[in-house]
C-alpha positions as CSV (number, residue, x, y, z in Angstrom):
1,X,36.3,-74.5,192.7
2,X,36.0,-77.3,195.2
3,X,32.9,-79.4,195.1
4,X,30.2,-78.0,197.5
5,X,29.3,-80.0,200.6
6,X,25.8,-80.4,201.8
7,X,25.5,-78.8,205.1
8,X,22.6,-79.2,207.6
9,X,19.3,-78.8,205.9
10,X,21.0,-78.8,202.5
11,X,21.5,-80.9,199.4
12,X,23.9,-80.8,196.6
13,X,22.5,-80.8,193.1
14,X,24.4,-82.1,190.0
15,X,23.3,-79.4,187.5
16,X,21.9,-80.6,184.2
17,X,20.7,-77.3,182.7
18,X,20.9,-73.7,183.6
19,X,19.3,-70.8,181.8
20,X,21.2,-67.6,181.1
21,X,19.1,-64.6,182.3
22,X,19.3,-60.9,181.7
23,X,20.2,-60.6,185.4
24,X,23.3,-62.7,184.7
25,X,24.3,-60.5,181.8
26,X,24.0,-57.5,184.1
27,X,26.4,-59.1,186.6
28,X,28.8,-59.8,183.7
29,X,28.7,-56.2,182.5
30,X,28.7,-54.7,186.0
31,X,25.4,-53.0,185.6
32,X,23.5,-55.1,188.2
33,X,22.1,-52.8,190.9
34,X,23.1,-55.2,193.7
35,X,26.8,-54.7,192.8
36,X,26.3,-51.0,193.6
37,X,24.2,-51.4,196.8
38,X,26.5,-53.9,198.4
39,X,24.1,-56.8,198.2
40,X,26.4,-58.6,195.8
41,X,30.1,-58.6,195.1
42,X,32.7,-60.3,192.9
43,X,33.7,-63.1,192.8
44,X,30.2,-64.6,192.3
45,X,28.9,-67.7,190.6
46,X,25.8,-66.7,188.8
47,X,22.8,-68.7,187.4
48,X,19.4,-69.1,189.0
49,X,17.3,-70.9,186.4
50,X,18.3,-74.5,186.9
51,X,17.4,-78.2,187.0
52,X,19.5,-81.1,188.1
53,X,19.7,-84.3,190.2
54,X,20.3,-84.5,193.9
55,X,23.7,-86.0,194.4
56,X,24.3,-85.6,198.1
57,X,22.2,-84.7,201.2
58,X,23.1,-83.2,204.5
59,X,23.2,-85.4,207.6
60,X,19.7,-84.3,208.7
61,X,18.1,-84.5,205.2
62,X,15.9,-87.5,204.0
63,X,18.1,-89.7,201.8
64,X,15.0,-90.3,199.6
65,X,15.9,-87.0,197.9
66,X,19.0,-88.7,196.4
67,X,18.7,-89.3,192.6
68,X,15.6,-87.1,192.3
69,X,15.4,-84.4,189.5
70,X,14.7,-81.1,191.1
71,X,14.6,-77.3,190.7
72,X,14.2,-74.8,193.5
73,X,13.2,-71.4,194.7
74,X,15.9,-68.7,194.0
75,X,14.8,-66.7,197.1
76,X,16.2,-68.2,200.4
77,X,14.7,-66.3,203.4
78,X,16.1,-66.4,206.9
79,X,13.2,-68.6,208.0
80,X,12.4,-66.8,211.2
81,X,11.4,-63.2,210.5
82,X,7.8,-62.1,210.2
83,X,7.9,-62.2,206.4
84,X,9.3,-65.7,206.3
85,X,6.9,-67.0,208.9
86,X,4.1,-65.5,206.9
87,X,5.1,-67.3,203.7
88,X,6.8,-64.3,202.1
89,X,10.4,-65.5,202.2
90,X,11.1,-63.9,198.9
91,X,10.7,-60.5,200.6
92,X,12.9,-61.3,203.6
93,X,15.3,-58.4,204.2
94,X,18.1,-60.9,205.0
95,X,17.4,-63.3,202.1
96,X,20.0,-64.9,200.0
97,X,19.2,-65.3,196.3
98,X,20.8,-68.2,194.5
99,X,23.5,-66.8,192.1
100,X,22.5,-63.3,192.8
101,X,22.4,-61.9,196.4
102,X,24.6,-62.2,199.4
103,X,27.1,-64.6,197.9
104,X,25.0,-67.8,197.5
105,X,26.7,-69.6,194.6
106,X,24.7,-70.1,191.5
107,X,24.0,-72.9,189.0
108,X,26.4,-72.0,186.2
109,X,28.6,-74.8,187.6
110,X,28.6,-78.5,187.8
111,X,27.2,-78.6,191.3
112,X,25.0,-76.4,193.4
113,X,24.2,-76.4,197.2
114,X,20.5,-75.7,197.9
115,X,18.4,-75.8,201.1
116,X,16.1,-78.7,201.0
117,X,13.2,-76.5,201.9
118,X,13.6,-74.7,198.6
119,X,13.4,-77.8,196.4
120,X,10.6,-78.9,194.0
121,X,10.7,-82.3,192.6
122,X,10.3,-82.4,188.8
123,X,8.1,-84.7,186.8
124,X,9.6,-83.2,183.6
125,X,13.0,-83.3,181.9
126,X,15.9,-80.9,182.6
127,X,15.2,-78.6,179.7
128,X,11.7,-77.9,181.0
129,X,13.0,-77.9,184.6
130,X,15.4,-75.0,183.8
131,X,12.4,-73.0,182.5
132,X,10.4,-73.4,185.7
133,X,11.9,-70.4,187.5
134,X,11.2,-67.9,184.7
135,X,7.8,-69.6,184.1
136,X,7.0,-69.1,187.8
137,X,7.6,-65.4,187.4
138,X,5.1,-65.4,184.5
139,X,2.6,-67.4,186.5
140,X,2.6,-64.8,189.2
141,X,2.4,-61.9,186.7
142,X,-0.6,-63.4,184.9
143,X,-2.3,-64.1,188.2
144,X,-1.7,-60.5,189.2
145,X,-3.3,-59.3,185.9
146,X,-6.5,-61.0,187.2
147,X,-9.3,-62.4,185.1
148,X,-9.4,-60.6,181.8
149,X,-10.5,-61.2,178.2
150,X,-7.7,-59.3,176.4
151,X,-4.2,-58.8,177.7
152,X,-1.3,-56.7,176.4
153,X,2.3,-57.8,177.2
154,X,5.0,-55.2,176.7
155,X,8.3,-56.8,176.0
156,X,8.5,-60.0,173.9
157,X,11.5,-61.5,175.7
158,X,11.5,-64.7,177.7
159,X,9.3,-63.4,180.6
160,X,6.9,-61.6,178.3
161,X,6.5,-64.6,176.0
162,X,6.0,-66.9,179.0
163,X,3.4,-64.5,180.3
164,X,1.7,-64.8,176.9
165,X,1.8,-68.6,176.9
166,X,0.4,-69.0,180.4
167,X,-2.3,-66.4,179.8
168,X,-3.3,-68.0,176.5
169,X,-3.5,-71.4,178.2
170,X,-6.2,-69.8,180.4
171,X,-8.2,-68.7,177.4
172,X,-7.1,-65.0,177.3
173,X,-6.6,-63.2,174.0
174,X,-3.0,-62.0,174.2
175,X,-1.1,-59.3,172.2
176,X,2.5,-58.3,172.5
177,X,4.1,-54.9,172.0
178,X,7.8,-54.7,171.3
179,X,10.6,-52.9,169.4
180,X,12.9,-55.2,167.5
181,X,11.5,-56.8,164.3
182,X,13.1,-60.2,165.1
183,X,11.5,-60.5,168.5
184,X,8.1,-59.4,167.1
185,X,8.4,-62.0,164.3
186,X,9.3,-64.7,166.8
187,X,6.2,-63.8,168.9
188,X,4.1,-64.1,165.8
189,X,5.6,-67.5,165.1
190,X,4.1,-68.7,168.4
191,X,0.7,-67.5,167.2
192,X,0.4,-64.2,169.0
193,X,-0.4,-60.8,167.4
194,X,2.7,-58.7,167.9
195,X,3.0,-54.9,167.3
196,X,5.6,-52.2,167.2
197,X,3.0,-49.6,168.0
198,X,-0.3,-49.8,170.0
199,X,-3.0,-51.5,168.0
200,X,-5.8,-49.3,169.2
201,X,-7.6,-52.1,171.1
202,X,-9.0,-52.1,174.7
203,X,-6.9,-54.1,177.1
204,X,-8.3,-55.2,180.4
205,X,-4.8,-55.7,181.7
206,X,-1.2,-54.8,180.7
207,X,1.9,-56.6,181.8
208,X,5.2,-54.7,181.5
209,X,7.9,-57.3,181.0
210,X,10.3,-55.0,179.3
211,X,13.4,-53.2,180.6
212,X,12.5,-49.9,178.9
213,X,12.3,-47.0,181.2
214,X,9.3,-45.6,179.3
215,X,7.3,-48.8,179.3
216,X,5.6,-48.4,182.7
217,X,4.1,-45.1,181.5
218,X,3.0,-46.7,178.3
219,X,1.4,-49.6,180.3
220,X,-0.7,-47.2,182.3
221,X,-1.7,-45.3,179.2
222,X,-2.9,-48.4,177.4
223,X,-4.8,-50.2,180.2
224,X,-8.6,-49.9,180.1
225,X,-10.2,-47.9,182.9
226,X,-10.7,-50.1,185.9
227,X,-8.0,-52.5,184.7
228,X,-4.8,-53.9,186.1
229,X,-1.2,-53.1,185.3
230,X,1.5,-55.5,186.3
231,X,5.2,-54.5,186.5
232,X,7.7,-57.4,186.3
233,X,10.3,-55.9,184.0
234,X,13.1,-53.8,185.6
235,X,14.7,-50.9,183.7
236,X,18.3,-49.8,184.2
237,X,17.2,-46.3,185.2
238,X,14.2,-44.9,187.1
239,X,10.8,-45.5,185.5
240,X,8.4,-42.7,186.2
241,X,4.6,-43.2,186.5
242,X,2.2,-40.4,187.1
243,X,-0.1,-41.7,189.9
244,X,-2.8,-39.3,188.7
245,X,-3.2,-41.5,185.6
246,X,-3.8,-44.5,187.8
247,X,-6.2,-42.7,190.1
248,X,-8.2,-41.2,187.2
249,X,-8.5,-44.6,185.6
250,X,-9.3,-46.4,188.9
251,X,-6.6,-48.8,187.8
252,X,-4.7,-51.3,190.0
253,X,-0.9,-51.5,189.8
254,X,1.1,-54.5,191.1
255,X,4.8,-55.3,191.2
256,X,6.0,-58.9,191.0
257,X,9.4,-59.9,192.5
258,X,10.5,-63.5,191.7
259,X,8.8,-66.7,190.9
260,X,8.3,-67.7,194.6
261,X,4.8,-68.9,194.9
262,X,4.5,-69.7,191.2
263,X,6.9,-72.6,191.0
264,X,4.4,-75.4,191.6
265,X,2.0,-73.9,189.1
266,X,4.6,-73.7,186.4
267,X,5.6,-77.3,187.0
268,X,2.0,-78.5,186.8
269,X,1.3,-76.7,183.6
270,X,4.5,-77.9,181.9
271,X,3.9,-81.5,183.1
272,X,0.3,-81.5,181.8
273,X,1.3,-80.0,178.4
274,X,-1.0,-77.0,178.9
275,X,2.1,-74.7,178.4
276,X,5.1,-75.7,176.2
277,X,8.0,-73.3,176.6
278,X,10.5,-75.3,174.6
279,X,10.3,-73.1,171.5
280,X,11.8,-70.3,173.6
281,X,15.2,-72.1,173.9
282,X,17.5,-71.1,171.0
283,X,20.4,-73.3,171.9
284,X,22.1,-75.3,174.6
285,X,25.9,-74.7,175.1
286,X,28.7,-75.7,177.5
287,X,30.3,-73.7,180.2
288,X,33.1,-72.7,177.9
289,X,30.7,-70.7,175.8
290,X,29.0,-68.8,178.7
291,X,31.1,-65.7,178.5
292,X,30.2,-65.2,174.8
293,X,26.5,-65.6,175.7
294,X,26.7,-63.2,178.6
295,X,28.4,-60.6,176.3
296,X,25.4,-61.0,173.8
297,X,27.3,-62.8,171.1
298,X,25.0,-65.3,169.4
299,X,25.5,-67.7,166.5
300,X,23.2,-66.8,163.6
301,X,22.0,-70.4,163.3
302,X,20.4,-70.2,166.8
303,X,17.6,-68.0,165.4
304,X,15.6,-65.4,167.3
305,X,14.4,-67.5,170.3
306,X,15.4,-65.6,173.4
307,X,16.7,-68.2,175.9
308,X,20.1,-69.9,175.9
309,X,20.6,-72.9,178.1
310,X,23.9,-74.2,179.5
311,X,24.7,-77.9,180.1
312,X,27.7,-77.8,182.4
313,X,28.5,-81.4,181.7
314,X,29.6,-80.6,178.2
């Protein structure tokens, strides 16, 4: 592919790290919903969890950005609709999503064009920088769970574990509920109680970070009356919730789309050391190995950590 050129209001980032996400794997397999709704089409460069150094700026962009390590928002709103003007660009009907929606190229490449308005300067290294986007999703999910003393996270994958880390940093007692023995054992290695069946405790809030179609119902069942349920995981088929259960529990249900609004918080907590997500990275590979990673093929020596990073300079 030709090197991208920074247009008006844009920069080009030399990518140092990019995380491989479940969304990327769904694009690889063809299961991603946007492929079937017309919001995405092949060919598409994927990758939306990234960090890198600004290598070029558009003619109207401050040259002080050159050489800065950055990450950025995945959601690129139109900038002039009511939602964008109200600070909700991640809900813009006409938004692009980097590496995901309406053809904006992603970061599984050596260079990435990004609007300067989406950038966040990084005071941390590239490995942590590439964990900011998923961390920002977790920041928003934990905030939506509200103040609580005991939290259950369903799904001990990357987002679920990040939710656990951010909640624990705030002093919350966190438990994880999952399916596979390896993922549960890894969660325990981070210091969290992890269960393959509900432990019979009262949970002030439940975050569903899984892709299981039955998990939302389980989340509503397990939350304490008057508590909060947060849905951030997306199943491959419809997830049904009986609203009568929510009503009779006087529970609050919230959906979280994207890390927009949580990026600065994730960066701050990584930089301060309050949250250390590095143990979640199993390996860092080159672009030549991406297809194997997307197909779910892993080297045994990588261990059970859920996240694979890509260094496109390898």
